[in-house]
Backbone bond lengths (Angstrom), bond angles and torsions (degrees), N, CA, C in turn:
res aa  C-N    CA-C-N  psi(-1)  N-CA   C-N-CA  omega(-1)  CA-C   N-CA-C  phi
1 M - - - 1.444 - - 1.532 109.26 -
2 P 1.267 116.38 130.12 1.470 118.49 175.74 1.540 110.36 -72.73
3 W 1.304 116.31 158.44 1.463 122.30 -176.28 1.523 112.33 -62.04
4 E 1.298 118.42 -28.86 1.462 120.88 178.72 1.524 110.77 -63.88
5 Q 1.318 116.01 -40.92 1.460 120.04 179.45 1.533 110.80 -70.09
6 V 1.309 118.04 -38.91 1.470 121.82 178.23 1.532 109.19 -61.29
7 K 1.323 114.74 -44.00 1.468 118.92 179.20 1.530 110.58 -62.58
8 D 1.316 118.13 -43.16 1.461 121.58 179.64 1.532 111.58 -64.66
9 W 1.342 116.05 -43.71 1.463 120.05 178.67 1.539 110.67 -64.15
10 T 1.300 118.57 -39.22 1.473 122.00 179.71 1.519 110.28 -65.44
11 I 1.312 115.70 -44.45 1.471 118.86 178.77 1.527 110.16 -63.98
12 G 1.321 117.01 -41.31 1.461 121.15 179.05 1.522 111.50 -63.35
13 M 1.342 117.42 -43.76 1.471 120.77 -179.55 1.529 110.69 -66.20
14 L 1.332 117.63 -39.90 1.464 120.33 177.27 1.526 111.25 -64.12
15 A 1.333 115.99 -39.01 1.465 119.48 178.75 1.524 111.01 -64.99
16 V 1.336 116.66 -44.55 1.469 120.95 179.34 1.524 110.26 -64.67
17 A 1.335 117.28 -42.57 1.465 120.73 179.71 1.530 110.60 -64.33
18 S 1.317 117.33 -39.57 1.467 120.47 178.60 1.522 111.10 -64.96
19 L 1.339 116.02 -42.96 1.464 119.53 177.52 1.526 111.29 -63.75
20 A 1.319 116.52 -40.57 1.468 120.22 178.77 1.529 110.41 -63.83
21 A 1.330 117.08 -43.14 1.463 120.26 179.15 1.524 110.91 -63.17
22 A 1.326 117.31 -43.34 1.460 121.13 178.48 1.521 110.70 -63.29
23 F 1.325 117.17 -39.86 1.454 121.76 178.81 1.526 110.85 -64.03
24 I 1.324 117.31 -42.48 1.464 121.44 179.08 1.524 110.29 -63.77
25 V 1.310 117.41 -42.57 1.471 120.76 178.86 1.523 110.20 -62.34
26 L 1.318 117.70 -43.82 1.460 120.66 179.26 1.517 111.85 -63.27
27 I 1.319 116.88 -40.60 1.464 120.03 179.22 1.521 110.37 -65.03
28 R 1.312 117.61 -43.12 1.469 120.37 179.83 1.524 111.62 -63.68
29 Q 1.314 117.24 -36.53 1.460 120.21 -179.72 1.523 111.93 -75.10
30 S 1.322 117.39 -25.95 1.458 119.42 -175.33 1.524 112.73 -89.81
31 R 1.321 118.73 -4.37 1.460 119.96 178.14 1.522 109.65 -68.58
32 P 1.351 117.37 133.17 1.466 119.53 -179.61 1.521 112.78 -61.62
33 G 1.314 117.50 -38.20 1.459 120.77 -179.41 1.513 111.71 -62.36
34 N 1.311 116.34 -35.92 1.462 120.72 -179.00 1.523 110.53 -67.09
35 H 1.340 116.33 -41.30 1.461 119.70 178.05 1.521 110.54 -64.52
36 R 1.311 114.99 -40.30 1.466 118.54 179.62 1.516 110.64 -64.05
37 Q 1.331 116.52 -41.54 1.458 119.52 179.60 1.517 110.47 -62.90
38 K 1.330 116.50 -44.56 1.462 119.66 179.06 1.518 110.34 -63.93
39 A 1.339 116.61 -42.21 1.459 120.43 -179.72 1.520 110.19 -64.78
40 D 1.342 116.92 -40.06 1.459 120.14 178.25 1.518 111.17 -63.81
41 V 1.326 116.65 -40.00 1.467 120.31 178.60 1.515 109.88 -64.29
42 V 1.333 116.59 -44.09 1.465 120.38 179.24 1.521 110.00 -63.95
43 R 1.327 116.57 -43.73 1.468 120.06 179.80 1.515 111.41 -63.36
44 S 1.327 117.03 -42.10 1.462 118.90 -179.71 1.523 110.69 -66.49
45 D 1.346 117.61 -37.37 1.464 120.77 175.78 1.522 110.33 -64.55
46 E 1.333 116.84 -44.28 1.459 120.77 178.67 1.521 110.58 -63.78
47 S 1.327 116.95 -41.08 1.464 120.57 179.30 1.517 110.34 -63.09
48 R 1.330 115.74 -42.58 1.465 120.01 179.40 1.528 110.43 -62.57
49 C 1.329 116.44 -43.37 1.464 120.94 179.35 1.523 110.64 -65.07
50 L 1.325 116.43 -43.03 1.459 119.53 178.85 1.521 111.45 -64.17
51 A 1.325 117.04 -38.66 1.464 120.28 177.69 1.530 110.66 -62.78
52 E 1.331 116.73 -41.37 1.466 120.26 177.44 1.523 111.27 -63.61
53 V 1.332 116.77 -41.24 1.458 120.75 179.37 1.524 110.07 -63.65
54 V 1.318 116.69 -43.36 1.464 120.55 179.72 1.521 110.40 -63.03
55 E 1.338 116.78 -43.74 1.469 119.89 178.69 1.528 110.98 -62.23
56 N 1.322 116.72 -45.11 1.466 120.21 179.37 1.524 111.18 -62.21
57 N 1.328 116.47 -43.50 1.462 119.98 179.41 1.524 111.48 -65.60
58 T 1.324 116.67 -38.03 1.463 120.22 178.17 1.521 110.30 -62.75
59 R 1.339 116.56 -45.79 1.469 119.80 178.10 1.524 111.31 -61.68
60 A 1.320 116.42 -41.62 1.467 120.37 -179.92 1.528 110.69 -64.06
61 I 1.322 117.16 -42.30 1.466 120.52 179.20 1.521 110.62 -65.37
62 E 1.334 117.44 -40.13 1.463 120.25 177.55 1.526 110.87 -62.91
63 Q 1.330 117.16 -41.56 1.457 120.32 178.33 1.524 111.21 -65.47
64 L 1.333 116.98 -42.00 1.464 119.93 176.98 1.519 111.74 -63.33
65 S 1.321 115.91 -40.50 1.455 120.01 178.64 1.528 110.51 -61.59
66 T 1.312 116.96 -44.46 1.466 121.09 177.50 1.524 110.75 -62.01
67 L 1.319 116.04 -43.68 1.463 120.83 179.22 1.528 110.92 -62.15
68 F 1.345 117.21 -42.94 1.463 120.53 177.95 1.522 111.18 -62.85
69 Q 1.338 116.94 -41.81 1.460 120.17 179.45 1.524 110.86 -62.29
70 I 1.331 116.90 -41.68 1.464 120.82 178.65 1.523 110.26 -64.37
71 N 1.344 116.18 -45.89 1.466 119.69 -179.97 1.524 111.70 -64.29
72 F 1.314 117.69 -40.51 1.468 120.22 178.00 1.524 110.56 -64.40
73 A 1.321 117.38 -40.05 1.463 120.18 178.27 1.530 110.50 -63.42
74 R 1.323 117.70 -41.79 1.469 121.08 177.89 1.528 110.99 -63.52
75 Q 1.340 115.73 -45.09 1.463 119.47 179.87 1.528 110.97 -63.44
76 E 1.327 115.86 -38.66 1.456 119.85 179.28 1.530 110.31 -64.51
77 A 1.323 116.09 -41.06 1.466 119.54 178.17 1.526 110.85 -64.93
78 K 1.320 117.78 -41.44 1.471 121.01 178.18 1.523 110.80 -64.39
79 L 1.343 116.41 -42.17 1.469 119.07 178.03 1.518 111.27 -63.74
80 D 1.320 117.15 -39.26 1.467 120.20 176.76 1.529 110.46 -60.98
81 E 1.330 116.80 -41.89 1.470 120.63 178.23 1.530 110.27 -62.81
82 V 1.314 117.85 -43.47 1.466 121.52 179.87 1.520 110.11 -63.94
83 V 1.330 117.51 -44.54 1.470 121.31 179.63 1.530 109.81 -62.13
84 D 1.337 117.61 -44.50 1.467 120.69 177.77 1.525 111.00 -61.26
85 F 1.344 117.71 -41.82 1.459 121.98 179.28 1.522 110.75 -62.31
86 V 1.341 116.11 -42.86 1.465 120.40 -179.55 1.517 110.00 -66.94
87 R 1.318 118.65 -41.67 1.470 122.45 -179.91 1.533 110.05 -63.37
88 R 1.333 116.36 -42.73 1.458 118.89 179.22 1.524 111.14 -66.29
89 G 1.297 115.92 -34.41 1.469 119.32 -179.88 1.505 112.67 -69.89
90 K 1.330 118.77 -30.21 1.464 121.98 -179.34 1.519 111.03 -75.92
91 N 1.315 117.32 -30.72 1.466 120.07 -177.33 1.452 109.88 -78.68
């Protein structure tokens, strides 16, 4: 075989192999089960992320609630002191 024919056959085989590979990739992507698997993976990742966000927000709200209760208790004690001071001053 002359080198020109070898070169042509090599180019032809590479072209056919590339087309076959592209065809296989397209078939794998178009399978319904594959889309469902990818969608399930994405959904499970999203669910996991949402669960983490909910947990973090719950902890933050609990901490804020505790902080508000402490601040309200302090303010109530200060108001009681002011009321007692005013009552003593009037008598």
